[in-house]
N, C-alpha and C positions, 0 to 999 in steps of 0.2 A: 387338591390331590396332583396326582401323577401325569404329568403328563403322554396321552395313549401317540404314541407313532404307527401304530398301529393299521393298512388301511385298506377295507373289508373289499374283498371283490367280494362279496356275494350274487349281486343281479349281475355280474358282466353276459348271466345265458339270455336275462332279459334282454339286449342290446340286442345282441344274437338274433334273439329269433324279432328282433321287429327292424331289422333288414329288409324286407320287401326282395322274393328271389327277381330275378330279368322275369318279365314277358310286361310290358305294354305298362307306361304310367296309368294308363286312364282305368283298366284294372282292376291297381290298387289306391286306386283314390276312389271306388266306389264302394271296393271293399273295407277301405278308410272309414269312409261315411254310413257304411252298414256299421260298422262296431257302433260308431259316436254315439249314432242314431241306440244302438239296443244300449249305452253305459244312459245316456239319455232317459231313455223309457225306464227305466228299471231301476236307477237311484230317484224321478219321480214320485212315481211309481211307490218305493220306501218313506220318501222324507214330505210328498206332495208339491204343491205349490207355495202354500203358503210355511212361513220360520215366525219363532218369537217373540211376538210386541217387543218394543225396547222398552230397556227400562233403564234407570236411572245408574249411571258409574260410577256412582259415592261406595267408596270402600273396594274401592280397584284395586289402590294401594295394599289388600291380599297378594299380591300375586309382585313377583318380579322375574323380568326376562335376564337373566342371569349373562350366558352367553355361547356360542354355538357352536360345531365342530364338525367338517362334516369329510367324513373318510371316503378317498377316492372318488369321491361327489356323487357317493351309491345312499349308503347309510350318513345321515346325521343325527349327534346326539342333540340334543336341543336339554339349558339346564333351567330348572324354576324354580328359585325363588320358594314358596304360600304357608304362608301364615294363618294360622287354623285359635279360634275364637276355645280358651277353653281347654289345648292342650296341653297333659302336663309340663312342666320344665324339663322331665327326666325325658320326653321323648324330642326335649330338639334338640333341634341335627339330625332329625331319622330321615334316611333316604330311600326313596322308591325306586326303581323300573322298571318299565313300562313298556311289552312289548304287547305289540296288537296285530291281527290279522295277515296271520305268515303266509295262510295257503299256501301249503304244501302243497306242489301240485309241479307235473312240468314244467309248467316255466315256472319253479319256485322252486328250486332242484335243492341235494341235499347238503352241499356243500355250501352254500345260502344260507339256509338254517345253520348251520354251523356257526355261519360267519356270526351272524347274527345273536348268538347263542356268548359267544362265545366273548368278541365284542360287551354284553351283559354284565358280564364275571367277571367282565376288566374294571371294569366300574366300582365293585366293593359294595354291591345295594344291600341293603339292610331290612327289604325288604322287591320281592319282583310280584306285579302283576300283568295277567297276564288274561287280557278282554276279547277273546275268540274269532270264532276263523280261522282257527287249524287248520282248515282242508279243505280246496272246494268240490270235487262231486265226488272226487272216488273214496272209497273205502282203506283202497292200497294204501291210503299217506296215511294212517292214522298211526297203527305200531311205529314205523318211523318218525314221525315230528315227534310224538309220546321222547319215544327214546332220547332224540338225540334233550331235547326241551327239560328229560328225566341231571339233563349233565346242567345243568341249574344254580347256582348258588347264590343263595341271599343268607343274615343273619338269623332273623324271622321267618324264613320259612317262602316257599310259592306258594302264589293262590290264584285260580284260577274261574273263570266262568264263558261257555260258549258264545257262538254265536252264532246267524240265523244259518250259517254254512252247513256247521259240525251238525245240526238237527236234521236238515236235510240231507246228508248225506249218514251217522247216526248219534244221535246224540249220546243215547249208553253209554254201545262203542266207546265215544270221543271220552269220556265220563271213564270209564272204566280201564284205561289205556294211560289214561294220562295219573290217575291214580298211583298202578303199580309202578308208575317214576316216580312219585314219593310229591305228585303234584297237588293241591288241593284243592277240589274241586265245590266250590260254595254255587248250591243250586241254592236259589233261596232263603238262602240262611246265612250266616252268621257266625266268624271264630273274634276269637280277642289277642292282639300281641300287645305280651306282658312284660313287663321293667319294672325293675325297681317297686313293686309295691300296683305299681298303675294298670291300668290295661286303656288300650284304642281299639274303637271293635272298626272288624272288617266287612264289610259286605257283599254281597252276590249275587243277582241276579242272575235266572234263565233271559233266552233271548226277547225283546219285545215281544214279536212277533207270533211266540210258542210260547208259554206259561211261565212269566213274566209274574213275580210276588213279593211285589215292594216289601209288603204289608206284615207278610210272614220273615223276608231275611232280615226286618230292622223290627221285630219283638225282641223282647226282652231291653234297647239300647237303651240307658237311661237319658231323656229328656234333656238335650241337652251339652248332651257330653260332644264330645267332639268325634266324625264316625266318616268311612271311612267309605264309600259304594263304587263294586265291578260292577257296570253293566255295558253289554256292543254295543249296544244301540242308546246316542245323545239325545234321543226324543226321551229320557224317562225325566230331563231336565226338570217339569215344571213337577210330576210328582213328589221327587228328590226334594228340591226348593218348599216344597210342601210341606215335607213331614223334616222340613229340617234340617236333611243329611250337610256333613261339611264341606267333604268337596268327592266327586265322579271321574272317576277316572273314564272315558270310551274309547271307544274307532269305529269303525263301522262302514266307512265315509271314504276315505284314505285320504280326502284332504281333496278330496276333487278328482284327483290321482295323474285329472291329464290343466292343467294351467296356462290356456292359452291364447297370449298376446294379444289383448282388446277386446276377446272373448269370453276369457275368464273359463273357470269350470263349470261341468251340465246343471251346478249349481246357485251360478252366478255369479256372477265379480263382485258385486259391489259389496259393503259391511255388514244390508241387513238380513239380505240374505242368506252371506257369508256365515252366520253365530250359528257357534256348533253345531260344526260342520268339521274347523281344525284349530289345535290352540287354546289355548284361555278361554275363558269367559266369566262370566258371574250372569245366578240371577238371583234376583234375593238376597239370603243368606247363603245362598248354596254356591261354593264356588264349582266349575268344571273342566276339566281336559282333556279333548278331543285330539285319540294320535294321527297322524296321518298313515300311519301300518308299517309293514315292512311289506308284504305281497302285490298283488294285482290280481283285479277278477274283469273279462269280458278282454280289453286291452292289454296282452302282457309286457305293458310298457310302463313308463311314467314322464311327464315333461314337465318340467319349471312346479313340480312336485315330488322331492326324493322322500324317499323310507325314511322313516326315521324311529328314535328311539328316547321318549321323555327320559330327565335323570331330574326325581321333585325333592327339595330338603324342605321338611318340611320345619317348621317354625312356629313359638305361639307366641297369638297376633297383640301385640301391643301400643295403643293405642296413640298413645304418644309418640309413638312414630311415626304413625302413617305420613304419610305422604298426600296433599291435598291437592293431587292429581292422577292420572289414571297412567300405570307405568308401561311401556312398550311389551308387548303379549307377539310381537312377530314368533312363527315357531314352520 
């Protein structure tokens, strides 16, 4: 892969917005605490205090974190090799780029989205997966973000699902805007990527808090066939594992967005509480990757949790090459 030299400056406005205006440290600190409390309350409501019970990591050799590149300290491109059972040899090396949680708004302006799109295009992917939350609160940003995302280019197409914010703003209008710009929105259905006589299903569901229907999305996919599921919310993992989905791509959590030394994120800091909140993991037969996303909510900044564009390289699973230990899944 040709080295990428361009440094993305997409979130510069976020850093400017994060600097407090002159006025008393006490006032600024109180505002920060209020915002932090809102962040904790919101994500505690979405995820609850529980987490998925621990399972054996046998088979974690199906994932290998290849390397990471950080562009100007703002957007991190993470490279991952994902091995899937029964993946046809013709799909060896298929590359998927994921963009999630763009949250186009006052705090993530037009040029910031454009920078992320430009960076994704320079990776020259075969498939681009958009996993929801294109806007935050305002309908005014729907058409502009759709127009920018319409400039994404991938050999087999650009596919999207909707997130909770898209439903809160206007799910129908977000869907129509994306489709006007040649982005296929998978609302509880699947499509097939075809190559050299073989096919790979890509399914998508609506946000879990609204009208998600996993059974409908997977209907017609042959049992045992490799499959990819786009789901904004990673809480789908139990049901996806029950249905033997091969790979789930999610977002929603922002990776915690703010990762404080010693305190950790709003989800906590232990590995158990961070399961299925950021990066790669698996449950039974199903692998999942939860992207930290591009934008922000509640607080217009990230702390020790940079924006991320994951780049996946698919490989057929070969048990003869399986490593006996879990490889690093840092992201």
